[in-house]
N, C-alpha and C positions, 0 to 999 in steps of 0.2 A: 652064194647068189652072184650071178654075172651082171656087171653094170655096163651100160652103153654110155661111155664118158662123153661122147659128142652130144647125146641127147641131154645128159645132166647139165652140161655147160650151157646149152641153149635154153634150158628151163631156168637156170639161175639168172641168165642174162634177161629173160623176159620178166622175171620177178623184179629184178633190179630196176628195169626200165619202167615198169608199172609204178614202183615206189617213187621214182624220181618224177614221173609225170603227174602223180597225185599232188605234188606240191607246186606245180607250175602256176596254177591260178593265184595262189597266195604270194609266190615269189614275184610275179609280174605285176601285182597290184590289181589283177582282175578277180572278181568274185566268182568262185566256182559254185556250181549248184550243189546244195547240201543233199545228202542221201535221205531217204525216207526214214523217219525215226518214230518210235512208238513210246507211249506212256506206260506200257505193260510192266516196266520195271517197278512202278510205284504201286501197282494193284496187289492187294492181299500179301503185303510184305509183313509177315508176323514177327513178333519180337517179345522179349521179356526184359524188363529193367527191374532188377531186385536190388534196391538201394541199401537194404539191411544186410544182405548176405554176400554181395559181390562188390569188388572194387571198380567203381564207375567214376567217370569224370563228367564235367559239363559238356565235353565234346561228344560223349555218348548220348546225352540228352539231345543235343542240337543235331545229331545225326538222324534222329527220329521225330523231332518236333521243331516247328517254328516257335520262337519265344517272343515274337512281337506281332502286334496287330495294328498296322498303320492306317487305321480308319477310325471314324468316330464310333462311340459305343452304341451298338445297334438297339439297345432297349432304352436309350436316353439316360443311362446311369451316370453317377457322379465320379467316373474314373477315366483314366487315360491308359490305354494298352500299348501305345506307340512308344517304342524305346527311344526314338529320336527326340521325343518330347518330354521324356522323364527328367525330373530334376533330382531324383534320388539314385544312389548307387546301391549295389547289392540287393537288387530286387529279386534275384534268383540265386539261392545259395545251396550248395551241396555239402552236407555234413556226412563224411564217411561213416558207415555203420549205422546211421540214423535214417536219413532220407533227404529228399529234395524239398527245400523250403521256398515257397512262393509267397511273396509279401504284399500287403497293402501298406502304403506309406504316405503320410501327409505331405502335401505340397505347400502348406501354409494356411493359416486361418482364413476362412472365407473362400477357399479354393477347393477343387476336386482333389482326388487321391491318385497317385500312381498305383496301377495294379497290373496283373499279369493275365495273359491269355495264351495258353499253349495250344497249338493245332498240329496234329500229326501230319507228317509229310506223306506217309503211305495213305491210301484210301482203300476202302473195303467194299467188296461186292459178293453176294451169294452167287455161286456158279455150279455147274454140273459136278465139278470135282470138290467144291467147298460148299456144302449144304448147310453147315452150322458154323457160326463164329462166336467164340467166347471172349468177352472183355472183362478184365479183373482190375480192380483198384483197391489197394490197402492204404489207409492213411488217416489223416485228421483234416477237419474243415474248420474255417473260421466261423464264429457264431456271435451274433449280437444284433441289436436294433439297426435296421438299415442295410444289413449285409446279406448278400445273395450269392452263395457259391454254387457251382454247378459242374457236373461231369456229364458230357453228352456227345452225341454223334450228329453230324450235319452233312448233307450232300449237295451236289451241284452238278449240272450237265456241262458247265462252261469249260472252254479249252484251257484257260489259265489255271483253273482248279485242278485239272488232270494233267497239266504240264505238256500239252500237246506241242510237238515239235522239239521237245527237249530230250536229251539223253542222260541228264543228271538232275538231281533235285536242286531247286534254287536254295539259297541260304538267306539268313536274316538280312544281310546287307543288300541283297536283291530286292527285298521288300521295302527298304528305306525310301526308295524313289516314289513310293505311293504316299508318303507322309504329307498330309495336309492338302492333297489335291482333289479330294472328293468325298462325298458321303458314302457310307457303306452300301446304300441301296442303289447307287449308280456307278460304283467303282469296282470292277472285277479285279481280282488278284488271286494268287495261290492260296490265300487264307480267307477269301471272301467271295461268295457267289451272289449275284444279283437276281437269280431266278428262283429264290425261295418262295414257296415251299415245294417246288416242282420235283425235287429229288428226295424230299422227306427229311424229318428231324426226329431223333430219338433221344429223349432226355432220360438218362439212366438214374441220376439223382439230382435233386434240387431241394433247397431248404431256404427259408427267408426269415429275417427279423429275429433270429435267435430262438425260434420256437422249437427247433430240432425235430420238426415234422418233415418227413421226406416224401417226395413225390416222384412218380414215374409217369411220364407223359409222352405222347406221340403227336407230331404235327405233320399233316399232309395237305394236298389239294383236296377240295371237296369230293371230286370224282375219283379219288385214288383208293382210300381205305375206309371201310367200316370195321368196328371192333366189338368183340365180346370179352369183357374182362372177368376173370375169375369164375367163368362158367355161370354168371349171374342171369343169363338169358336175355340181357338188355343189349340191343344193337345200337351203337352210337357211331356217328360219323367222326373221323379223326381230323376234320377241320373245325367242326362243331362251333360255327360262328354264333356270337351273341352281340348284344348292343355295344358292349365295351371293347370286344376283341374280335376281329374278323376271322381269326384262326386260333381260337382258344385251345384246340386240340382235344384229344381224348385221354383220360387218366385212369389209373388204377386206384386202389385204396391207399390213402396216405398212411404212413406209420410213424409213430413217435419213437425216438431213441433216447436213452438215458444220457448219452454223450454224442457229440457230433463227429463220430469216427468209427473205424472198424474196417471190415472188408466187404466190398460191394461187387456184385458180378451181374452180367447180362449175357444171356444166350440168345442170339439172333438167328431165327430161321425164317423161311419165306412166309409161312402162315402162322407162326407162333413165336412170341418173345417172352422170355422169363426173366424176372428180376429177383436177386438173392441178396441176403445180408447176413453177416456173422459178426458178433460183438468182438471187441479186442481180446476177450478172454478165451475165445474159441480157438481150437487147434485147426488152422487153415493150411498148414504145411504137411500134415500127415498124408498117408497113402490115399490117393484119389481126391484130395482136397483141392480147392481152387488155386492154391499156390504151389501144389505139388508138380513134380515133373510130368505126370500123366493124369490130368484131372478127369474124374469120372462123375459127371453131373447126375447120372442115373442113381448114384449112391447117396446123394445129398438129401433126398427125402423132402417132406413138406415142411420140416422144422425151419429151414432157412429161406424158403420160398416166400417172397412178399407179394408179388403180383405175377399173374400170367395172363397174356392176351392172345386171343385167336383173331387173325386178320382175314378179312374178306374183301373182294373187289366191291367198290362202292358204285352207287348209281345216283349220286347227288349232284345235280348240275351246279356249276358256278354261275351265279346270277347277280345282277347289279343291286337287287333289293336287299340281299343278304350280305354279299361279299363286296370286295373292293375291286376297282378297275384293274389295278396292278396285279392283284391276286388272280383274277380271271385270265389276264394276259399271260402271266407266268405259267399258269396251269393248263393252258390250252392243249398241250400235247401229253399231259400226265393223266392217263385214264385207266391205269391198272395199279394195283397195290404193290408197288416195287420201290424199295429204298435203293438209291444209286450213289456210288462213289462216296461212301460215308467216311468222313475223317473224325477222329477223336479229339475232343476239346476239353480242356480244363480252364476255368476262369472264375473270378469273383468280381462281381460288380457291387455298387452301392445304390440303393433305392431303385431307380429304373422303373420300367412299366409295371412289373408285378410287385416287387418288394415295396416300392413307393406307394402303390395304390392300396396296399394292405398295412401301411405303416401305423395308422391309427384309425379311429372311428369318426374323425372330423370330416368336414366338407372338402378339405384340401390336404389330404394325406401326403400326396407326392411333394407338394411344396414344403410341408412340415418335415418330411424325411430329408430333403436337401438341406434345409436350415439346420437340422440336427447334425448331419455328418460334417457339415462345414463349420459347425460351432461347437456346442457342448459335447457332442459325441466324438469329436475328433481324437482326444487322447485315448478314448476307449477302443478306437478302431486302429489307430496308428500301430504298426508293427504286428498286427494280427496276420496269420499266415495259413495257407493250405500246405500240408505236409504229405508228400508222396513217398510212401515207404516201398511200394511195389506196384508196377503197372505191367500188364501183359495183354497181348492179342494173339489168339491161337485159333487155327482151324480145327474143328473137332471131327472125329470119324462118325 
């Protein structure tokens, strides 16, 4: 090949000049205009964390999850998720070959507990190229009076949630600046959206007060989604307001487990969501299983399917007689059954809006729940944990 050395030299000089000029703004103290940046790096970033079979570190966890929530507890529970305010050490511990342990720890008699809330850094959307997404969790959950563990998905349209203008993920220390500055409902951050439920919420598993009864629930705006669960022919709105809760959501059939653990999975499609469970004794790593290299849900059959929901566009208006002013404001633009920018969350709270209201049959169950966890129940709750043995998010063919 013949080279034109004069042209090569001129090209090299142009490249060098462009490189030097790119630093002039910073060197001179003048602020240069930042290039347009996209949050696309964070969308549908699939991953597998196999704590039982692979050598992982806490750095691997923090690459995919925020491990602090620097806001007050959204359900009014008796816990603190903000690492800046924790008084306990070793709230999150990785035991090689076993799993990731996420603890509840006492702050002292008469006080709340330190607890954990992991929020995935990637967010997930159904697209033309990704029409199904599989979420899998294998592990154990804390169980007892006043305890409310959950694994769920939550979305938001807000720019901080989707890292607009950033080209890298924030880290936990970036969230510390939100500590103590505002309530969850008026303070946006990468782990908190103030436009709930405009982008939807999908609760894959929840259980309360040690009953080991597991629930699958969806929360949306009134005019977003109607649902038919398990082909029962009953159409229910997925805001489903009642006198006690302006967004009680829509739910499948609760199911009781012999122990609070095993393998749970959710397959999210635009018009259908399926929820699965395998006991700890089941082979979940075999060919086609949920923990296998190539999961095949079509081979799982009905044995492990706990709930299936068909989703339809809703025609239920948001109105002041039934719903709340903030709810109708947040929901004004959410008029189709679409879940948007969903992040995966693991957390455990104590009491709170749901577990507290179901704590006992008295006239003041929530107050009794708080008194219990801050008093006689404290030693029974201290050092309970959620154990993550395996977590994955995959796009399915």
